[in-house]
C-alpha positions as CSV (number, residue, x, y, z in Angstrom):
1,X,17.8,-39.0,11.8
2,X,18.7,-41.0,8.7
3,X,16.1,-41.9,6.1
4,X,15.9,-45.5,7.5
5,X,14.9,-44.4,10.9
6,X,12.3,-41.9,9.3
7,X,10.9,-44.7,7.4
8,X,10.8,-47.3,9.8
9,X,8.6,-44.9,12.4
10,X,6.4,-44.0,9.1
11,X,5.5,-47.6,8.5
12,X,4.3,-48.4,12.0
13,X,2.9,-45.1,12.3
14,X,0.6,-45.9,9.5
15,X,0.2,-49.4,11.0
16,X,-1.5,-47.8,14.1
17,X,-3.7,-45.5,12.4
18,X,-4.8,-48.5,9.9
19,X,-5.8,-50.6,13.0
20,X,-7.4,-48.5,14.8
21,X,-9.2,-46.9,11.9
22,X,-10.4,-50.5,10.5
23,X,-11.8,-50.8,14.0
24,X,-13.7,-47.9,14.2
25,X,-15.1,-48.1,10.1
26,X,-16.6,-51.8,11.7
27,X,-17.9,-50.3,14.8
28,X,-19.5,-47.4,13.3
29,X,-21.3,-49.5,10.6
30,X,-22.7,-51.6,13.4
31,X,-24.9,-48.3,14.9
32,X,-24.0,-49.2,18.4
33,X,-21.9,-46.8,20.6
34,X,-21.5,-47.5,23.9
35,X,-20.1,-44.3,25.9
36,X,-20.1,-41.2,28.8
37,X,-21.9,-38.4,27.3
38,X,-20.6,-35.4,28.8
39,X,-22.1,-31.7,28.1
40,X,-19.0,-30.9,26.0
41,X,-17.4,-34.0,25.0
42,X,-18.3,-37.8,24.8
43,X,-15.9,-40.8,26.0
44,X,-17.0,-43.8,23.9
45,X,-15.9,-47.2,24.5
46,X,-14.4,-47.4,20.8
47,X,-11.7,-44.9,21.6
48,X,-10.2,-47.0,24.5
49,X,-10.7,-50.0,22.5
50,X,-9.0,-48.6,19.1
51,X,-6.5,-46.8,21.5
52,X,-5.3,-50.2,22.4
53,X,-5.0,-51.1,18.9
54,X,-2.5,-48.3,18.1
55,X,-1.0,-49.2,21.4
56,X,-0.2,-52.5,20.6
57,X,1.3,-52.0,16.8
58,X,3.4,-48.9,18.7
59,X,4.8,-51.4,21.5
60,X,5.3,-54.1,19.5
61,X,7.9,-52.1,16.9
62,X,9.4,-50.0,20.0
63,X,8.2,-51.3,23.6
64,X,11.1,-48.5,24.5
65,X,9.4,-45.2,23.1
66,X,7.2,-43.1,25.4
67,X,3.6,-43.0,24.7
68,X,0.7,-39.9,25.2
69,X,-2.4,-41.1,24.7
70,X,-5.4,-39.2,24.4
71,X,-7.3,-41.9,26.6
72,X,-4.5,-43.4,28.9
73,X,-2.2,-40.3,29.2
74,X,1.4,-40.9,29.4
75,X,3.8,-43.2,30.0
76,X,7.6,-44.5,29.7
77,X,10.4,-41.8,28.5
78,X,13.0,-41.6,26.1
79,X,13.8,-39.9,23.1
80,X,10.6,-40.4,21.0
81,X,7.4,-39.9,22.3
82,X,4.2,-41.2,20.3
83,X,1.2,-39.0,20.6
84,X,-1.9,-40.4,19.8
85,X,-5.4,-39.7,19.3
86,X,-7.1,-42.7,18.5
87,X,-10.8,-41.4,17.9
88,X,-10.5,-37.6,16.4
89,X,-14.2,-36.7,15.9
90,X,-15.7,-39.2,18.9
91,X,-18.8,-36.8,18.8
92,X,-19.6,-37.1,15.2
93,X,-18.7,-40.7,15.7
94,X,-21.5,-40.7,18.3
95,X,-23.7,-39.3,16.7
96,X,-23.5,-41.3,13.1
97,X,-22.0,-38.4,11.4
98,X,-19.3,-39.9,9.0
99,X,-16.2,-37.6,9.6
100,X,-13.8,-38.8,11.9
101,X,-10.2,-40.3,12.0
102,X,-7.3,-41.9,13.8
103,X,-4.1,-39.9,14.3
104,X,-0.6,-40.3,15.4
105,X,2.9,-38.3,15.6
106,X,6.1,-39.0,16.8
107,X,7.9,-36.6,18.8
108,X,11.4,-35.8,18.9
109,X,12.7,-33.6,21.8
110,X,9.1,-31.6,21.3
111,X,9.4,-31.7,17.8
112,X,7.1,-33.6,15.4
113,X,8.9,-35.5,12.7
114,X,6.3,-37.9,12.0
115,X,2.7,-38.0,11.5
116,X,-0.3,-40.3,10.1
117,X,-3.6,-39.4,9.8
118,X,-6.3,-42.1,8.5
119,X,-10.1,-41.3,7.9
120,X,-11.4,-45.3,7.2
121,X,-14.6,-44.2,5.4
122,X,-13.4,-42.7,2.9
123,X,-9.9,-44.9,3.2
124,X,-7.6,-41.5,3.4
125,X,-4.3,-42.1,4.6
126,X,-1.8,-39.2,5.3
127,X,1.6,-39.4,5.8
128,X,4.1,-36.5,6.7
129,X,8.0,-36.8,7.7
130,X,9.6,-33.8,8.7
131,X,11.7,-32.1,5.7
132,X,10.7,-35.3,3.5
133,X,7.2,-34.0,2.5
134,X,3.7,-35.6,2.7
135,X,1.6,-37.9,1.0
136,X,-2.3,-39.1,0.5
137,X,-2.7,-42.5,0.1
138,X,1.2,-42.4,-1.0
139,X,0.8,-39.8,-3.7
140,X,3.2,-37.3,-3.0
141,X,0.9,-33.8,-2.0
142,X,2.8,-31.0,-4.3
143,X,0.7,-28.2,-4.2
144,X,-2.0,-27.0,-1.2
145,X,-3.0,-23.7,-3.1
146,X,-7.0,-23.3,-3.5
147,X,-7.9,-21.5,-6.8
148,X,-11.1,-20.1,-5.0
149,X,-10.7,-16.4,-3.6
150,X,-10.7,-16.5,0.0
151,X,-14.5,-14.8,-0.3
152,X,-15.5,-17.8,-2.0
153,X,-13.8,-20.4,0.0
154,X,-14.3,-22.5,3.2
155,X,-12.2,-21.8,6.3
156,X,-12.0,-24.6,9.2
157,X,-12.4,-23.3,12.9
158,X,-11.2,-25.6,15.4
159,X,-12.1,-24.9,19.1
160,X,-10.1,-27.3,21.6
161,X,-11.3,-28.4,24.8
162,X,-8.8,-26.0,27.1
163,X,-10.7,-23.3,25.2
164,X,-14.3,-25.1,25.2
165,X,-14.0,-25.9,29.0
166,X,-13.0,-21.9,29.7
167,X,-16.1,-19.2,29.6
168,X,-13.8,-16.8,28.4
169,X,-11.8,-18.5,25.7
170,X,-15.3,-20.0,24.6
171,X,-16.8,-16.3,24.2
172,X,-13.2,-15.2,22.1
173,X,-13.7,-18.3,20.2
174,X,-17.4,-16.8,18.9
175,X,-15.8,-13.9,18.7
176,X,-13.0,-15.2,16.0
177,X,-16.3,-17.1,14.2
178,X,-17.7,-14.0,13.7
179,X,-14.8,-11.9,12.2
180,X,-14.1,-14.9,9.9
181,X,-17.1,-15.2,8.6
182,X,-16.7,-11.6,7.3
183,X,-13.8,-12.6,5.3
184,X,-15.5,-16.0,3.6
185,X,-17.7,-18.0,2.5
186,X,-18.2,-20.6,5.1
187,X,-16.9,-21.4,8.2
188,X,-16.5,-24.8,9.2
189,X,-16.5,-26.7,12.1
190,X,-16.4,-30.4,11.4
191,X,-15.5,-31.3,15.4
192,X,-12.8,-33.6,13.7
193,X,-9.9,-31.5,13.5
194,X,-7.6,-33.9,11.3
195,X,-10.5,-34.4,8.5
196,X,-9.8,-30.6,8.2
197,X,-6.3,-30.9,8.2
198,X,-6.4,-33.5,5.3
199,X,-8.9,-30.9,3.8
200,X,-6.1,-28.0,4.2
201,X,-3.4,-30.1,3.1
202,X,-5.0,-31.0,-0.2
203,X,-6.1,-27.5,-0.9
204,X,-9.8,-28.1,-0.8
205,X,-10.3,-25.8,1.9
206,X,-8.8,-22.5,2.2
207,X,-7.6,-22.2,5.7
208,X,-7.8,-23.6,9.1
209,X,-7.7,-21.1,12.6
210,X,-7.1,-23.5,15.9
211,X,-7.6,-21.9,18.8
212,X,-6.1,-23.9,22.0
213,X,-6.2,-27.0,20.2
214,X,-5.6,-30.4,21.7
215,X,-2.0,-31.6,21.3
216,X,-3.5,-34.7,20.2
217,X,-4.2,-33.5,16.7
218,X,-2.1,-30.3,16.7
219,X,1.2,-32.1,16.6
220,X,0.0,-34.6,14.0
221,X,-2.2,-31.7,11.8
222,X,0.8,-29.0,11.9
223,X,3.2,-31.3,10.6
224,X,1.0,-32.7,7.7
225,X,0.1,-29.1,6.8
226,X,3.8,-27.8,6.9
227,X,5.3,-30.5,4.7
228,X,2.3,-30.3,2.5
229,X,3.7,-26.4,1.8
230,X,0.7,-24.7,3.9
231,X,1.4,-21.3,5.5
232,X,1.2,-21.1,9.1
233,X,2.0,-18.5,12.0
234,X,1.0,-19.1,15.5
235,X,1.4,-17.8,19.0
236,X,0.4,-18.9,22.3
237,X,-3.4,-20.3,21.8
238,X,-3.7,-19.3,18.4
239,X,-2.8,-21.6,15.2
240,X,-3.8,-19.7,11.5
241,X,-2.8,-21.7,8.4
242,X,-3.7,-21.0,4.6
243,X,-2.3,-22.5,0.9
244,X,-1.0,-19.2,0.2
245,X,0.6,-16.0,2.2
246,X,-2.2,-13.6,0.6
247,X,-4.8,-16.0,2.5
248,X,-2.8,-16.3,5.7
249,X,-2.1,-12.4,5.8
250,X,-6.0,-12.1,5.4
251,X,-7.2,-14.7,7.6
252,X,-4.6,-13.1,10.3
253,X,-5.7,-9.7,10.1
254,X,-9.6,-10.5,10.5
255,X,-9.2,-12.2,13.6
256,X,-9.6,-9.6,17.3
257,X,-6.6,-7.9,17.9
258,X,-6.4,-10.1,21.5
259,X,-5.8,-13.5,19.9
260,X,-4.0,-12.3,16.3
261,X,-0.7,-14.1,15.8
262,X,2.2,-12.2,14.7
263,X,3.4,-12.4,11.3
264,X,7.0,-12.0,10.9
């Protein structure tokens, strides 16, 4: 893929997440959230409306690309697939908590090559291009290493819906939180993984651990982390990332053996 292709994909990704995010910002400030409230998730009308805006931007530029959208599923086929999370943090949005984002990732033969995450309330736009680095609001992200030792730091824990909806995995997730709590000051559970990815990529938290993460956030976030220089390791079900190797090793070592990825 040449630079022109990457920049065109990135430009459309930015427009797509901004279209969703600006709509969500206005809806959030309106204070009314319509939706279906379940025991482990919320399906808000704003999700669907935001997704329509994302899809419209993508279709206008790339009508032949495939889509994998959280609300409407898969459509189309081809080399490129756009993975869309129109509202990451729906539970927060519905509860009036100001922590949510919109995200897209462009996947080329299963590998994310471009991602965009937009937090509309602080107006933070994260862009990542595989092999070409990451930016926040147009400024390059050069270093993600925190100055805090892990025992004084914060680690995000993300429990994906495939784990939330499985009793055994859910229990393992609780064990993971307890284990992480023993090596850091605070285990953060925001219910908006893309917000956490932005914090990690800019060195404001020390690490992130995902257990059976949802693909809609994982593609966008893991590419952002990689291009920001984050150290990471993953296995089936578990992803661990940190700003430096020593912190990564400490986080992996703290996890229960049954869910611990293997460090190379």
